[in-house]
C-alpha positions as CSV (number, residue, x, y, z in Angstrom):
1,M,0.1,0.2,-0.1
2,S,1.5,3.4,-0.9
3,V,2.1,6.1,1.1
4,D,1.3,9.7,0.2
5,A,1.5,13.2,1.7
6,A,-2.1,13.6,2.9
7,F,-2.1,10.6,5.1
8,V,1.3,11.4,6.8
9,S,-0.3,14.7,7.7
10,Q,-3.6,13.2,9.0
11,T,-1.9,11.3,11.5
12,I,0.4,13.9,13.0
13,D,-2.7,16.1,13.1
14,R,-4.6,13.1,14.7
15,I,-1.4,12.4,17.0
16,K,-1.4,16.6,17.8
17,C,-5.0,15.6,19.2
18,D,-4.5,12.5,20.9
19,Q,-2.0,13.1,23.6
20,S,-2.6,9.2,24.5
21,M,-1.0,8.4,21.6
22,R,2.6,9.5,23.4
23,R,2.1,5.8,25.2
24,L,2.4,3.8,21.7
25,R,5.8,1.8,21.5
26,L,6.3,-1.0,18.6
27,T,6.5,-4.4,20.0
28,S,8.1,-7.0,18.2
29,R,5.8,-7.6,15.8
30,G,5.4,-3.7,14.9
31,D,2.1,-4.1,16.2
32,Y,0.5,-1.3,18.9
33,L,0.7,-1.7,22.3
34,D,-2.4,0.3,23.6
35,Q,-5.7,-1.4,21.3
36,S,-8.2,1.0,23.1
37,L,-6.7,4.3,20.8
38,G,-9.3,3.4,18.6
39,L,-6.8,3.5,15.3
40,A,-8.3,0.7,13.0
41,P,-11.0,2.7,11.7
42,F,-8.7,5.7,11.1
43,V,-5.2,4.0,10.0
44,P,-5.4,1.1,7.8
45,A,-4.0,-2.3,8.8
46,G,-0.7,-1.8,6.7
47,L,-0.1,1.3,8.0
48,Q,-0.4,0.9,11.4
49,T,3.2,0.5,12.2
50,L,4.0,3.5,10.0
51,A,1.5,5.7,12.3
52,V,3.0,4.3,15.5
53,I,6.9,5.1,14.1
54,L,5.1,9.0,13.3
55,A,3.5,9.2,17.1
56,N,7.0,8.1,18.4
57,S,9.1,10.7,16.5
58,Y,6.8,13.5,17.1
59,Y,6.8,12.8,20.7
60,S,10.5,12.6,20.7
61,G,10.8,15.8,19.8
62,M,8.6,17.3,22.4
63,T,10.3,18.9,25.7
64,A,10.3,16.4,28.2
65,L,9.4,16.6,32.0
66,T,11.9,17.0,34.1
67,R,12.3,17.4,38.5
68,R,14.6,19.0,40.3
69,R,14.8,18.7,44.1
70,S,13.6,21.5,46.5
71,D,15.6,22.9,48.9
72,N,13.2,22.1,51.5
73,T,15.1,20.2,54.2
74,H,11.6,19.9,56.3
75,Q,9.8,18.0,53.7
76,K,10.8,15.6,50.1
77,T,9.4,18.1,47.5
78,W,10.3,17.9,43.9
79,H,9.5,20.8,41.1
80,I,8.7,19.7,37.9
81,Y,9.7,21.4,34.7
82,F,8.5,21.7,31.0
83,G,11.8,23.0,29.4
84,D,12.9,26.1,31.5
85,L,9.0,26.3,32.6
86,R,8.1,24.9,36.4
87,V,4.1,23.7,35.7
88,G,4.2,21.9,39.4
89,T,5.1,20.0,42.2
90,I,5.4,16.1,43.7
91,G,6.4,15.6,47.5
92,T,5.3,14.5,50.6
93,R,2.2,15.6,52.5
94,A,2.8,17.7,55.9
95,G,0.6,16.5,59.0
96,V,-1.7,13.6,57.2
97,L,-2.7,10.6,58.8
98,T,0.1,7.7,58.5
99,A,-3.0,5.6,56.8
100,A,-3.9,8.2,54.0
101,D,-1.7,9.1,50.8
102,Q,1.5,10.7,52.0
103,W,2.2,11.9,48.8
104,G,1.0,14.7,47.1
105,W,1.3,16.7,43.5
106,S,-0.2,19.6,41.7
107,C,0.1,20.7,38.1
108,G,-0.2,23.9,36.4
109,F,1.7,27.4,36.4
110,Y,0.6,31.1,36.9
111,P,0.4,33.9,35.6
112,G,-0.9,32.2,31.9
113,L,-3.0,29.4,33.2
114,E,-5.8,30.3,35.4
115,P,-6.2,28.9,38.3
116,G,-9.4,26.9,37.6
117,Q,-7.1,25.1,35.1
118,H,-4.6,23.7,37.3
119,C,-5.2,20.2,38.6
120,S,-4.0,18.2,42.1
121,G,-4.1,15.0,43.6
122,T,-3.0,12.3,45.8
123,A,-0.9,8.8,45.7
124,E,0.4,6.1,48.3
125,T,3.7,6.5,46.4
126,F,5.8,8.7,44.6
127,E,5.9,6.6,41.4
128,A,2.1,7.0,41.5
129,A,2.0,10.5,41.9
130,R,4.5,10.9,39.3
131,E,2.5,9.0,36.6
132,A,-0.7,10.7,38.0
133,F,1.5,14.0,37.2
134,E,2.5,13.1,33.7
135,T,-1.2,12.2,33.0
136,A,-2.6,14.9,33.9
137,W,0.0,17.1,32.1
138,S,-0.6,15.2,28.7
139,E,-4.1,16.1,29.0
140,L,-3.3,19.8,29.6
141,L,-0.9,20.3,27.4
142,P,-2.6,20.2,24.4
143,D,-5.2,23.2,25.4
144,I,-2.3,25.3,26.5
145,P,-1.6,28.2,24.0
146,N,2.0,29.4,23.1
147,S,0.7,33.0,24.9
148,A,0.1,31.1,28.5
149,F,4.2,30.3,28.2
150,A,5.4,33.2,27.1
151,E,2.9,35.3,29.8
152,W,4.8,33.3,32.7
153,R,8.2,34.0,31.2
154,R,7.8,37.4,30.8
155,D,6.9,37.4,34.9
156,R,9.5,35.3,35.5
157,D,12.1,37.9,33.6
158,W,10.8,41.1,35.4
159,R,10.7,39.6,38.7
160,A,14.5,38.6,38.2
161,D,15.3,42.3,37.2
162,L,13.1,43.7,40.2
163,I,15.4,41.4,42.3
164,A,18.9,42.8,40.5
165,R,17.9,46.4,40.8
166,R,17.0,45.9,44.3
167,G,20.3,44.2,44.5
168,R,21.7,47.2,43.1
169,G,20.5,49.7,45.4
170,E,18.4,51.0,42.0
171,K,14.8,52.5,43.0
172,L,12.0,51.2,40.4
173,D,10.4,53.6,38.1
174,S,7.0,54.0,40.1
175,E,9.3,55.0,43.4
176,I,11.1,57.8,40.7
177,P,9.4,61.2,41.4
178,S,7.9,62.8,38.9
179,T,6.0,65.9,37.8
180,L,4.8,64.8,34.9
181,M,1.1,63.8,34.5
182,R,-1.2,62.4,31.8
183,C,-4.4,64.7,31.0
184,V,-8.0,63.3,30.3
185,C,-7.6,64.4,26.9
186,R,-4.4,61.8,27.1
187,P,-1.1,63.9,26.2
188,K,1.4,63.8,29.3
189,F,2.7,67.1,30.9
190,D,4.4,68.4,33.5
191,S,2.9,69.5,36.2
192,C,5.4,72.3,37.8
193,N,5.1,74.1,34.3
194,P,2.7,76.5,34.4
195,A,3.1,77.1,30.7
196,E,2.1,73.4,30.2
197,S,-0.1,72.7,33.1
198,Y,-2.7,75.4,32.8
199,P,-4.6,74.8,29.8
200,H,-4.9,71.3,31.0
201,R,-6.5,72.1,34.3
202,A,-9.5,73.2,32.8
203,H,-9.7,69.6,31.1
204,I,-9.5,67.9,34.3
205,T,-11.7,70.1,36.2
206,A,-14.5,69.3,34.5
207,A,-13.8,65.5,34.2
208,Q,-13.7,65.4,37.5
209,A,-17.4,67.8,38.1
210,A,-18.6,65.1,35.3
211,N,-17.7,62.7,37.7
212,G,-18.6,63.5,40.7
213,T,-14.8,63.6,42.3
214,R,-15.2,67.1,42.6
215,R,-17.8,69.0,43.7
């Protein structure tokens, strides 16, 4: 059976939409392991092996999750990273009964994702918590736009710059006294310069009278 570009493109699109296909692995017979993925109606019998190869190739090029041990000496905690972005934690739970699940996990990041998009859970062992986290992340990842990752990175860089400026003893722009004001008609002017400020005072006074802030 010949393979055309349309089949390859269609298969890749299906792989991107179905994150569970990341678990596909070839057996010695070249079949796929998970029979519940519903590939049979989608992939002709003679091309199922190719579909698995495409799935493995696609996901092997994706960024893998990594973990880094937290510096919290009182609790076993790992921070989970997707590339340079911290996307969750896995760690022991504090103050729980010995009969309860001893491990907990949380998946999500802010800013970028809304709090309602985050998910969390508990597990008896670290291995179970890691597996649950990976499942939750694989379900969440397809719905995360690139803009969410960019928003988190902007916030990270802004905080890093803030810490660096504080370390150098510099003031933030908002902490530097300024006599500049913005009129309700939008232009900026120097409030200490009569020639600039007088024409705008009438605009500001009228706006304050209209919205009730000045009587």
